[in-house]
C-alpha positions as a Python dict, from the first residue, in 0.01 Angstrom:
ca = {
    (1, 'X'): (0, 0, 0),
    (2, 'X'): (238, -136, 214),
    (3, 'X'): (520, -271, 35),
    (4, 'X'): (596, -361, 370),
    (5, 'X'): (438, -650, 304),
    (6, 'X'): (222, -528, 68),
    (7, 'X'): (376, -779, -113),
    (8, 'X'): (252, -1072, 29),
    (9, 'X'): (13, -1119, -165),
    (10, 'X'): (-301, -1283, -106),
    (11, 'X'): (-387, -1517, 148),
    (12, 'X'): (-691, -1440, 321),
    (13, 'X'): (-785, -1154, 520),
    (14, 'X'): (-922, -1181, 844),
    (15, 'X'): (-1246, -1191, 879),
    (16, 'X'): (-1062, -1231, 713),
    (17, 'X'): (-817, -973, 669),
    (18, 'X'): (-789, -945, 322),
    (19, 'X'): (-867, -1062, -4),
    (20, 'X'): (-606, -1157, -187),
    (21, 'X'): (-473, -1152, 123),
    (22, 'X'): (-565, -976, 388),
    (23, 'X'): (-419, -1184, 654),
    (24, 'X'): (-310, -1523, 747),
    (25, 'X'): (-523, -1827, 737),
    (26, 'X'): (-673, -1906, 1070),
    (27, 'X'): (-780, -2266, 1078),
    (28, 'X'): (-948, -2444, 1362),
    (29, 'X'): (-877, -2792, 1495),
    (30, 'X'): (-564, -3000, 1463),
    (31, 'X'): (-369, -2741, 1265),
    (32, 'X'): (-33, -2904, 1307),
    (33, 'X'): (-160, -3240, 1187),
    (34, 'X'): (-385, -3111, 912),
    (35, 'X'): (-160, -2868, 728),
    (36, 'X'): (112, -3111, 623),
    (37, 'X'): (-164, -3310, 460),
    (38, 'X'): (-302, -2996, 299),
    (39, 'X'): (36, -2898, 160),
    (40, 'X'): (89, -3239, 9),
    (41, 'X'): (-258, -3350, -96),
    (42, 'X'): (-486, -3052, -141),
    (43, 'X'): (-509, -2856, -458),
    (44, 'X'): (-349, -2549, -305),
    (45, 'X'): (-451, -2298, -569),
    (46, 'X'): (-827, -2359, -523),
    (47, 'X'): (-775, -2349, -145),
    (48, 'X'): (-602, -2012, -168),
    (49, 'X'): (-860, -1882, -415),
    (50, 'X'): (-1137, -1980, -177),
    (51, 'X'): (-978, -1812, 118),
    (52, 'X'): (-880, -1507, -88),
    (53, 'X'): (-1243, -1447, -161),
    (54, 'X'): (-1318, -1329, 184),
    (55, 'X'): (-1526, -1630, 274),
    (56, 'X'): (-1711, -1626, 600),
    (57, 'X'): (-1839, -1981, 581),
    (58, 'X'): (-1650, -2289, 698),
    (59, 'X'): (-1458, -2478, 439),
    (60, 'X'): (-1511, -2851, 483),
    (61, 'X'): (-1249, -3102, 384),
    (62, 'X'): (-1334, -3459, 308),
    (63, 'X'): (-1146, -3776, 256),
    (64, 'X'): (-944, -3697, -52),
    (65, 'X'): (-892, -3327, 25),
    (66, 'X'): (-1035, -3238, -311),
    (67, 'X'): (-1249, -2936, -380),
    (68, 'X'): (-1597, -3003, -506),
    (69, 'X'): (-1663, -2637, -567),
    (70, 'X'): (-1425, -2347, -591),
    (71, 'X'): (-1475, -1995, -721),
    (72, 'X'): (-1395, -1967, -1092),
    (73, 'X'): (-1050, -1845, -1167),
    (74, 'X'): (-990, -1692, -1505),
    (75, 'X'): (-633, -1696, -1623),
    (76, 'X'): (-520, -1508, -1931),
    (77, 'X'): (-428, -1748, -2204),
    (78, 'X'): (-122, -1558, -2315),
    (79, 'X'): (189, -1636, -2118),
    (80, 'X'): (417, -1384, -2278),
    (81, 'X'): (406, -1009, -2269),
    (82, 'X'): (227, -875, -1962),
    (83, 'X'): (86, -593, -2168),
    (84, 'X'): (-68, -848, -2406),
    (85, 'X'): (-200, -1053, -2116),
    (86, 'X'): (-375, -756, -1959),
    (87, 'X'): (-527, -639, -2285),
    (88, 'X'): (-630, -992, -2376),
    (89, 'X'): (-801, -1010, -2038),
    (90, 'X'): (-967, -673, -2101),
    (91, 'X'): (-1088, -784, -2445),
    (92, 'X'): (-1237, -1105, -2310),
    (93, 'X'): (-1405, -931, -2017),
    (94, 'X'): (-1562, -670, -2243),
    (95, 'X'): (-1731, -940, -2444),
    (96, 'X'): (-1853, -1161, -2163),
    (97, 'X'): (-2225, -1182, -2089),
    (98, 'X'): (-2315, -958, -1796),
    (99, 'X'): (-2615, -1072, -1591),
    (100, 'X'): (-2776, -1226, -1896),
    (101, 'X'): (-2761, -907, -2099),
    (102, 'X'): (-2572, -1071, -2383),
    (103, 'X'): (-2241, -972, -2532),
    (104, 'X'): (-2114, -633, -2419),
    (105, 'X'): (-1985, -390, -2682),
    (106, 'X'): (-1617, -314, -2682),
    (107, 'X'): (-1669, 56, -2641),
    (108, 'X'): (-1719, 106, -2268),
    (109, 'X'): (-1840, 464, -2300),
    (110, 'X'): (-2103, 375, -2560),
    (111, 'X'): (-2236, 84, -2355),
    (112, 'X'): (-2250, 270, -2029),
    (113, 'X'): (-2378, 619, -2077),
    (114, 'X'): (-2518, 820, -1795),
    (115, 'X'): (-2864, 820, -1949),
    (116, 'X'): (-2874, 440, -1953),
    (117, 'X'): (-2770, 423, -1591),
    (118, 'X'): (-3008, 687, -1468),
    (119, 'X'): (-3304, 533, -1654),
    (120, 'X'): (-3268, 219, -1440),
    (121, 'X'): (-3315, 400, -1113),
    (122, 'X'): (-3655, 373, -950),
    (123, 'X'): (-3610, 720, -804),
    (124, 'X'): (-3723, 1054, -935),
    (125, 'X'): (-3467, 1257, -1125),
    (126, 'X'): (-3469, 1509, -843),
    (127, 'X'): (-3342, 1250, -593),
    (128, 'X'): (-2987, 1343, -503),
    (129, 'X'): (-2740, 1053, -500),
    (130, 'X'): (-2539, 966, -190),
    (131, 'X'): (-2198, 1130, -229),
    (132, 'X'): (-1906, 911, -125),
    (133, 'X'): (-1556, 1056, -119),
    (134, 'X'): (-1268, 808, -129),
    (135, 'X'): (-923, 944, -59),
    (136, 'X'): (-670, 718, -230),
    (137, 'X'): (-706, 506, -543),
    (138, 'X'): (-487, 210, -469),
    (139, 'X'): (-593, -137, -345),
    (140, 'X'): (-829, -25, -65),
    (141, 'X'): (-971, 273, -255),
    (142, 'X'): (-1054, 84, -576),
    (143, 'X'): (-1192, -214, -387),
    (144, 'X'): (-1422, 20, -193),
    (145, 'X'): (-1536, 217, -497),
    (146, 'X'): (-1610, -80, -724),
    (147, 'X'): (-1783, -296, -464),
    (148, 'X'): (-1992, -1, -345),
    (149, 'X'): (-2118, 79, -696),
    (150, 'X'): (-2194, -292, -754),
    (151, 'X'): (-2400, -293, -435),
    (152, 'X'): (-2579, 32, -515),
    (153, 'X'): (-2666, -111, -858),
    (154, 'X'): (-2850, -389, -677),
    (155, 'X'): (-2613, -649, -817),
    (156, 'X'): (-2390, -917, -671),
    (157, 'X'): (-2076, -729, -574),
    (158, 'X'): (-1747, -841, -721),
    (159, 'X'): (-1588, -969, -401),
    (160, 'X'): (-1890, -1187, -311),
    (161, 'X'): (-1844, -1564, -305),
    (162, 'X'): (-2180, -1639, -144),
    (163, 'X'): (-2387, -1904, -318),
    (164, 'X'): (-2719, -1764, -440),
    (165, 'X'): (-2613, -1403, -406),
    (166, 'X'): (-2765, -1217, -700),
    (167, 'X'): (-2759, -881, -527),
    (168, 'X'): (-3039, -707, -344),
    (169, 'X'): (-3223, -596, -655),
    (170, 'X'): (-3260, -259, -480),
    (171, 'X'): (-3098, 35, -653),
    (172, 'X'): (-2954, 332, -467),
    (173, 'X'): (-2832, 651, -639),
    (174, 'X'): (-2464, 706, -563),
    (175, 'X'): (-2179, 927, -680),
    (176, 'X'): (-1831, 809, -584),
    (177, 'X'): (-1533, 1042, -616),
    (178, 'X'): (-1185, 888, -593),
    (179, 'X'): (-897, 1127, -524),
    (180, 'X'): (-538, 1016, -581),
    (181, 'X'): (-207, 1193, -651),
    (182, 'X'): (-138, 956, -942),
    (183, 'X'): (-318, 947, -1273),
    (184, 'X'): (-374, 574, -1242),
    (185, 'X'): (-363, 260, -1034),
    (186, 'X'): (-9, 137, -980),
    (187, 'X'): (53, -221, -871),
    (188, 'X'): (276, -128, -581),
    (189, 'X'): (332, -489, -480),
    (190, 'X'): (515, -535, -811),
    (191, 'X'): (754, -241, -775),
    (192, 'X'): (1062, -465, -715),
    (193, 'X'): (991, -641, -1045),
    (194, 'X'): (911, -320, -1233),
    (195, 'X'): (1254, -180, -1143),
    (196, 'X'): (1421, -455, -1346),
    (197, 'X'): (1165, -516, -1623),
    (198, 'X'): (1041, -271, -1886),
    (199, 'X'): (753, -504, -1971),
    (200, 'X'): (636, -512, -1608),
    (201, 'X'): (673, -138, -1559),
    (202, 'X'): (450, -75, -1860),
    (203, 'X'): (186, -318, -1742),
    (204, 'X'): (177, -223, -1375),
    (205, 'X'): (67, 139, -1418),
    (206, 'X'): (-294, 153, -1541),
    (207, 'X'): (-431, 499, -1602),
    (208, 'X'): (-773, 542, -1446),
    (209, 'X'): (-908, 655, -1782),
    (210, 'X'): (-799, 323, -1932),
    (211, 'X'): (-952, 95, -1668),
    (212, 'X'): (-1285, -40, -1807),
    (213, 'X'): (-1441, -100, -1464),
    (214, 'X'): (-1407, 268, -1376),
    (215, 'X'): (-1576, 403, -1691),
    (216, 'X'): (-1917, 450, -1531),
    (217, 'X'): (-2102, 773, -1444),
    (218, 'X'): (-2114, 674, -1077),
    (219, 'X'): (-1732, 684, -1042),
    (220, 'X'): (-1530, 998, -1094),
    (221, 'X'): (-1152, 1023, -1046),
    (222, 'X'): (-968, 1337, -947),
    (223, 'X'): (-590, 1366, -964),
    (224, 'X'): (-491, 1557, -657),
    (225, 'X'): (-415, 1539, -285),
    (226, 'X'): (-623, 1606, 20),
    (227, 'X'): (-533, 1941, 170),
    (228, 'X'): (-782, 1972, 457),
    (229, 'X'): (-1089, 1796, 588),
    (230, 'X'): (-1380, 1922, 797),
    (231, 'X'): (-1550, 1613, 932),
    (232, 'X'): (-1833, 1810, 1092),
    (233, 'X'): (-1944, 1993, 778),
    (234, 'X'): (-1834, 1700, 561),
    (235, 'X'): (-1626, 1909, 326),
    (236, 'X'): (-1280, 1840, 186),
    (237, 'X'): (-1035, 2069, 12),
    (238, 'X'): (-844, 1894, -265),
    (239, 'X'): (-528, 2038, -420),
    (240, 'X'): (-505, 1982, -796),
    (241, 'X'): (-282, 2115, -1072),
    (242, 'X'): (-563, 2359, -1162),
    (243, 'X'): (-592, 2484, -805),
    (244, 'X'): (-791, 2382, -494),
    (245, 'X'): (-1141, 2238, -523),
    (246, 'X'): (-1408, 2175, -265),
    (247, 'X'): (-1575, 1836, -230),
    (248, 'X'): (-1876, 1769, -7),
    (249, 'X'): (-1971, 1416, 90),
    (250, 'X'): (-2216, 1200, 283),
    (251, 'X'): (-1961, 927, 355),
    (252, 'X'): (-1584, 935, 353),
    (253, 'X'): (-1336, 645, 317),
    (254, 'X'): (-976, 747, 365),
    (255, 'X'): (-728, 510, 199),
    (256, 'X'): (-429, 740, 158),
    (257, 'X'): (-183, 479, 281),
    (258, 'X'): (174, 561, 375),
    (259, 'X'): (415, 809, 226),
    (260, 'X'): (709, 609, 84),
    (261, 'X'): (1035, 704, -72),
    (262, 'X'): (1182, 550, -382),
    (263, 'X'): (1244, 260, -446),
    (264, 'X'): (955, 137, -233),
    (265, 'X'): (723, 345, -450),
    (266, 'X'): (760, 546, -772),
    (267, 'X'): (851, 912, -751),
    (268, 'X'): (629, 997, -1047),
    (269, 'X'): (257, 1079, -1043),
    (270, 'X'): (187, 1029, -1415),
    (271, 'X'): (231, 715, -1625),
    (272, 'X'): (452, 890, -1880),
    (273, 'X'): (691, 1021, -1616),
    (274, 'X'): (696, 686, -1441),
    (275, 'X'): (794, 500, -1758),
    (276, 'X'): (1080, 742, -1811),
    (277, 'X'): (1186, 694, -1450),
    (278, 'X'): (1172, 315, -1486),
    (279, 'X'): (1368, 318, -1812),
    (280, 'X'): (1650, 507, -1647),
    (281, 'X'): (1661, 269, -1352),
    (282, 'X'): (1656, -33, -1584),
    (283, 'X'): (1945, 110, -1783),
    (284, 'X'): (2142, 158, -1461),
    (285, 'X'): (2081, -203, -1359),
    (286, 'X'): (2150, -352, -1701),
    (287, 'X'): (2468, -154, -1765),
    (288, 'X'): (2647, -204, -1435),
    (289, 'X'): (2996, -346, -1501),
    (290, 'X'): (3087, -314, -1134),
    (291, 'X'): (2757, -446, -1012),
    (292, 'X'): (2453, -320, -823),
    (293, 'X'): (2454, -259, -447),
    (294, 'X'): (2120, -273, -268),
    (295, 'X'): (2107, -130, 84),
    (296, 'X'): (1845, -271, 318),
    (297, 'X'): (1743, -630, 393),
    (298, 'X'): (1374, -575, 447),
    (299, 'X'): (1107, -719, 220),
    (300, 'X'): (1152, -450, -45),
    (301, 'X'): (1532, -477, -58),
    (302, 'X'): (1522, -857, -72),
    (303, 'X'): (1272, -864, -356),
    (304, 'X'): (1455, -596, -554),
    (305, 'X'): (1778, -796, -525),
    (306, 'X'): (1607, -1123, -619),
    (307, 'X'): (1422, -983, -923),
    (308, 'X'): (1733, -801, -1042),
    (309, 'X'): (1944, -1118, -1025),
    (310, 'X'): (1676, -1334, -1185),
    (311, 'X'): (1623, -1099, -1483),
    (312, 'X'): (1989, -993, -1519),
    (313, 'X'): (2187, -1301, -1413),
    (314, 'X'): (2519, -1163, -1536),
    (315, 'X'): (2493, -855, -1314),
    (316, 'X'): (2680, -874, -987),
    (317, 'X'): (2422, -801, -713),
    (318, 'X'): (2517, -729, -350),
    (319, 'X'): (2264, -696, -67),
    (320, 'X'): (2381, -504, 242),
    (321, 'X'): (2191, -519, 573),
    (322, 'X'): (2283, -361, 903),
    (323, 'X'): (2146, -649, 1112),
    (324, 'X'): (2261, -1007, 1148),
    (325, 'X'): (1939, -1140, 994),
    (326, 'X'): (1713, -1031, 710),
    (327, 'X'): (1361, -897, 774),
    (328, 'X'): (1478, -796, 1117),
    (329, 'X'): (1192, -549, 1172),
    (330, 'X'): (918, -802, 1099),
    (331, 'X'): (744, -1002, 1375),
    (332, 'X'): (825, -1333, 1209),
    (333, 'X'): (1004, -1652, 1320),
    (334, 'X'): (1383, -1666, 1294),
    (335, 'X'): (1346, -1967, 1065),
    (336, 'X'): (1171, -1750, 807),
    (337, 'X'): (1449, -1489, 785),
    (338, 'X'): (1717, -1760, 795),
    (339, 'X'): (1553, -1944, 505),
    (340, 'X'): (1521, -1619, 308),
    (341, 'X'): (1896, -1560, 349),
    (342, 'X'): (1975, -1912, 233),
    (343, 'X'): (1762, -1873, -79),
    (344, 'X'): (1911, -1532, -159),
    (345, 'X'): (2265, -1661, -133),
    (346, 'X'): (2191, -1974, -334),
    (347, 'X'): (2065, -1758, -622),
    (348, 'X'): (2406, -1596, -658),
    (349, 'X'): (2343, -1272, -465),
    (350, 'X'): (2630, -1151, -249),
    (351, 'X'): (2525, -1059, 104),
    (352, 'X'): (2695, -840, 364),
    (353, 'X'): (2527, -877, 700),
    (354, 'X'): (2573, -676, 1017),
    (355, 'X'): (2729, -377, 840),
    (356, 'X'): (2588, -29, 803),
    (357, 'X'): (2668, 197, 507),
    (358, 'X'): (2831, 506, 658),
    (359, 'X'): (2888, 697, 334),
    (360, 'X'): (2843, 670, -41),
    (361, 'X'): (3079, 862, -267),
    (362, 'X'): (3007, 913, -637),
    (363, 'X'): (3301, 931, -880),
    (364, 'X'): (3372, 846, -1243),
    (365, 'X'): (3586, 564, -1377),
    (366, 'X'): (3839, 585, -1657),
    (367, 'X'): (3561, 555, -1915),
    (368, 'X'): (3365, 844, -1767),
    (369, 'X'): (3097, 617, -1626),
    (370, 'X'): (2952, 677, -1280),
    (371, 'X'): (3069, 453, -997),
    (372, 'X'): (3002, 459, -628),
    (373, 'X'): (3226, 377, -333),
    (374, 'X'): (3040, 262, -21),
    (375, 'X'): (3217, 280, 312),
    (376, 'X'): (3079, 34, 568),
    (377, 'X'): (3072, 50, 946),
    (378, 'X'): (3318, -242, 951),
    (379, 'X'): (3577, -32, 771),
    (380, 'X'): (3536, -221, 445),
    (381, 'X'): (3468, -45, 116),
    (382, 'X'): (3263, -163, -180),
    (383, 'X'): (3252, -28, -535),
    (384, 'X'): (2937, -51, -749),
    (385, 'X'): (2807, 99, -1073),
    (386, 'X'): (2461, 153, -931),
    (387, 'X'): (2323, 186, -577),
    (388, 'X'): (1963, 136, -466),
    (389, 'X'): (1884, 246, -113),
    (390, 'X'): (1596, 25, -2),
    (391, 'X'): (1604, 105, 367),
    (392, 'X'): (1238, 134, 467),
    (393, 'X'): (1128, 491, 518),
    (394, 'X'): (758, 556, 537),
    (395, 'X'): (520, 782, 728),
    (396, 'X'): (140, 773, 768),
    (397, 'X'): (-34, 1040, 563),
    (398, 'X'): (-343, 1090, 777),
    (399, 'X'): (-204, 1348, 1027),
    (400, 'X'): (-160, 1588, 736),
    (401, 'X'): (-534, 1641, 698),
    (402, 'X'): (-728, 1486, 990),
    (403, 'X'): (-827, 1659, 1314),
    (404, 'X'): (-612, 1594, 1619),
    (405, 'X'): (-722, 1289, 1813),
    (406, 'X'): (-832, 1083, 1513),
    (407, 'X'): (-484, 934, 1472),
    (408, 'X'): (-272, 742, 1721),
    (409, 'X'): (75, 844, 1835),
    (410, 'X'): (234, 693, 1521),
    (411, 'X'): (-7, 867, 1283),
    (412, 'X'): (-235, 575, 1196),
    (413, 'X'): (-612, 631, 1197),
    (414, 'X'): (-786, 468, 1489),
    (415, 'X'): (-1074, 257, 1361),
    (416, 'X'): (-1347, 38, 1508),
    (417, 'X'): (-1379, -321, 1382),
    (418, 'X'): (-1644, -186, 1142),
    (419, 'X'): (-1372, 47, 1002),
    (420, 'X'): (-1552, 359, 1127),
    (421, 'X'): (-1372, 641, 1302),
    (422, 'X'): (-1420, 612, 1678),
    (423, 'X'): (-1626, 885, 1839),
    (424, 'X'): (-1497, 1117, 2110),
    (425, 'X'): (-1569, 1465, 2245),
    (426, 'X'): (-1447, 1631, 1926),
    (427, 'X'): (-1621, 1388, 1693),
    (428, 'X'): (-1972, 1278, 1796),
    (429, 'X'): (-2089, 929, 1707),
    (430, 'X'): (-2339, 1051, 1446),
    (431, 'X'): (-2050, 1215, 1257),
    (432, 'X'): (-1777, 960, 1323),
    (433, 'X'): (-1999, 683, 1189),
    (434, 'X'): (-1997, 834, 840),
    (435, 'X'): (-1615, 830, 825),
    (436, 'X'): (-1413, 517, 747),
    (437, 'X'): (-1047, 424, 700),
    (438, 'X'): (-904, 123, 515),
    (439, 'X'): (-563, -3, 412),
    (440, 'X'): (-222, 97, 538),
    (441, 'X'): (-343, 424, 684),
    (442, 'X'): (-566, 241, 935),
    (443, 'X'): (-444, 104, 1265),
    (444, 'X'): (-515, -266, 1265),
    (445, 'X'): (-326, -582, 1356),
    (446, 'X'): (-115, -780, 1110),
    (447, 'X'): (155, -688, 861),
    (448, 'X'): (49, -427, 609),
    (449, 'X'): (-19, -565, 264),
    (450, 'X'): (-223, -519, -52),
    (451, 'X'): (-464, -802, 10),
    (452, 'X'): (-551, -674, 353),
    (453, 'X'): (-619, -332, 205),
    (454, 'X'): (-860, -471, -55),
    (455, 'X'): (-1038, -667, 214),
    (456, 'X'): (-1081, -360, 433),
    (457, 'X'): (-1197, -146, 139),
    (458, 'X'): (-1453, -415, 62),
    (459, 'X'): (-1583, -416, 419),
    (460, 'X'): (-1605, -36, 430),
    (461, 'X'): (-1814, -44, 112),
    (462, 'X'): (-2041, -316, 254),
    (463, 'X'): (-2103, -124, 574),
    (464, 'X'): (-2171, 208, 401),
    (465, 'X'): (-2416, 31, 172),
    (466, 'X'): (-2596, -113, 473),
    (467, 'X'): (-2645, 240, 608),
    (468, 'X'): (-2774, 358, 270),
    (469, 'X'): (-3017, 66, 257),
    (470, 'X'): (-3150, 155, 601),
    (471, 'X'): (-3209, 516, 497),
    (472, 'X'): (-3368, 441, 160),
    (473, 'X'): (-3551, 112, 224),
    (474, 'X'): (-3579, 101, 602),
    (475, 'X'): (-3377, -223, 635),
    (476, 'X'): (-3191, -322, 949),
    (477, 'X'): (-2815, -281, 897),
    (478, 'X'): (-2591, -584, 933),
    (479, 'X'): (-2232, -472, 951),
    (480, 'X'): (-1914, -655, 854),
    (481, 'X'): (-1657, -669, 1133),
    (482, 'X'): (-1281, -712, 1104),
    (483, 'X'): (-1110, -977, 1314),
    (484, 'X'): (-761, -949, 1457),
    (485, 'X'): (-486, -1064, 1224),
    (486, 'X'): (-176, -1261, 1311),
    (487, 'X'): (151, -1173, 1141),
    (488, 'X'): (221, -1364, 821),
    (489, 'X'): (404, -1298, 499),
    (490, 'X'): (476, -1423, 150),
    (491, 'X'): (784, -1298, -28),
    (492, 'X'): (904, -1352, -384),
    (493, 'X'): (1266, -1460, -419),
    (494, 'X'): (1329, -1479, -792),
    (495, 'X'): (1224, -1819, -928),
    (496, 'X'): (1085, -1926, -591),
    (497, 'X'): (898, -1777, -296),
    (498, 'X'): (880, -1816, 81),
    (499, 'X'): (575, -1788, 303),
    (500, 'X'): (487, -1809, 668),
    (501, 'X'): (144, -1814, 833),
    (502, 'X'): (86, -1934, 1189),
    (503, 'X'): (-171, -2189, 1085),
    (504, 'X'): (26, -2323, 787),
    (505, 'X'): (383, -2291, 899),
    (506, 'X'): (669, -2231, 661),
    (507, 'X'): (625, -2288, 289),
    (508, 'X'): (865, -2246, -1),
    (509, 'X'): (911, -2334, -362),
    (510, 'X'): (773, -2265, -707),
    (511, 'X'): (420, -2372, -609),
    (512, 'X'): (430, -2120, -324),
    (513, 'X'): (528, -1849, -572),
    (514, 'X'): (247, -1951, -806),
    (515, 'X'): (-7, -1931, -526),
    (516, 'X'): (102, -1595, -392),
    (517, 'X'): (237, -1415, -696),
    (518, 'X'): (202, -1615, -1017),
    (519, 'X'): (480, -1487, -1246),
    (520, 'X'): (419, -1112, -1216),
    (521, 'X'): (434, -1038, -841),
    (522, 'X'): (57, -1067, -809),
    (523, 'X'): (-42, -819, -1079),
    (524, 'X'): (-293, -1036, -1264),
    (525, 'X'): (-420, -1179, -936),
    (526, 'X'): (-516, -829, -822),
    (527, 'X'): (-634, -722, -1167),
    (528, 'X'): (-866, -1020, -1198),
    (529, 'X'): (-988, -1007, -839),
    (530, 'X'): (-1096, -644, -869),
    (531, 'X'): (-1235, -721, -1217),
    (532, 'X'): (-1072, -411, -1360),
    (533, 'X'): (-1114, -533, -1717),
    (534, 'X'): (-1489, -580, -1688),
    (535, 'X'): (-1710, -279, -1770),
    (536, 'X'): (-1938, -184, -1481),
    (537, 'X'): (-2291, -316, -1552),
    (538, 'X'): (-2570, -62, -1502),
    (539, 'X'): (-2827, -77, -1223),
    (540, 'X'): (-3086, -356, -1226),
    (541, 'X'): (-3423, -417, -1075),
    (542, 'X'): (-3479, -773, -971),
    (543, 'X'): (-3603, -969, -668),
    (544, 'X'): (-3358, -973, -383),
    (545, 'X'): (-3174, -1300, -348),
    (546, 'X'): (-3151, -1504, -38),
    (547, 'X'): (-2791, -1562, 60),
    (548, 'X'): (-2738, -1925, 145),
    (549, 'X'): (-2540, -2007, 453),
    (550, 'X'): (-2440, -2348, 323),
    (551, 'X'): (-2064, -2394, 354),
    (552, 'X'): (-1856, -2474, 54),
    (553, 'X'): (-1792, -2846, 75),
    (554, 'X'): (-1489, -3031, -20),
    (555, 'X'): (-1544, -3411, -19),
    (556, 'X'): (-1577, -3690, 315),
    (557, 'X'): (-1372, -3654, 625),
    (558, 'X'): (-1593, -3396, 797),
    (559, 'X'): (-1323, -3201, 974),
    (560, 'X'): (-1410, -2830, 926),
    (561, 'X'): (-1134, -2594, 839),
    (562, 'X'): (-1222, -2241, 944),
    (563, 'X'): (-1053, -2002, 706),
    (564, 'X'): (-1148, -1715, 922),
    (565, 'X'): (-909, -1474, 777),
}
């Protein structure tokens, strides 16, 4: 995902672009007058939670700006080790009641065998399931896979916040295949923290085989990369360590994101290799008598510097940026970048602005330890024990496997507001409509981030399910449509955080960090939102619910706040 503000973590999506994010808040009416009141009087966490959950209904504020109803937010009780927090969350989720079925056994595989799942289908055994191929198993890919299986099970899907939504009660056979180069889901938003924390590195990489929500017969993961794709015949060639394999599909969702270099993303594709990689980087940061130099003042470089200084306060950290202001490539107000620079400097980080690194020479000191001499465009030199080059370098992955004309001039996949590929002479509408793109690989407005990717993956799943329902049950499809997203960002700066959204203005402080990131750069926010610890319930047969259109109310001054993210 885009660490390009992938990290920003959640504020709403638009139309919200994105779950835990997906885009800035877009509020109607008297924004300038209302938001100072919201910042001071409203319980911000419930407000964010509400907007994160992809709401489409108006949120109504009343006299005391107090929420009457907000979606439940489960927070792990343990505040210590992240590993413990995640596994405590897993343990609790495994034993929660699921749709009135009573306590769930701890063994996911025993509780969710293929036979149990298939027995719930109202179809004959000969009925072939819809085959859905998802390329990419990060934020967008997992959001799409999990919500789609929920929907096909006839249940309330995990990103739903609609009152009275108990699912359709209509089961559809489905087989989802998720293809990803890594052997697990990596919390890319947290990479700057993982570089300076062994505990975080261990927690942030979750092998697919260890994620309870994925242990269901309807979801299969393949470690590999897409080699070629024939949209007309609906066949993909996947490269794996055992050789190429062919995958056919009825629907495709491509969520392959952007190709990023270290340190924006790990070099490794297995958890074991990643932990070794992280341990080496941590040793370099911890044992740096002449300090750490970080090149690049974008979001990634800033967060790496901030986390390094926060966790290793005795290490001398220097941030070097070629422009006069930080975040110079982002479409954000000058006040935002200026404030970020002030916070960075006040935390004890040295900054060198307006200077480019012309060369880096590696030598050894008198003790035989590595040291680096950086020569700057100003003629100055700087010596450091460790250098991290965080200059943003990323390229879209889609042109490597998609037919010409599907991508724009920069390599992003052109999509319709429904996330479908657009049709043209080479790709007729009846074929294009079965192909979707979500996340960083898709061309859409707004800054790229993890929350937006989850939101788009969710919408792709909803729209594919609508097509399946039409084919199986003869229903009339009602498609989810993305709205345009204005640029906004949240960025973690050590003990504090900074945010900007057009409708809310500039925000900073520990409460801002808690809302956007908690204390782990958004890991548990994402983990809980996708419900990765909760075993996938099997299909059900029950009467379809009627989704209520009643807005969530929040107490007596009836000024509506449209969180149309």
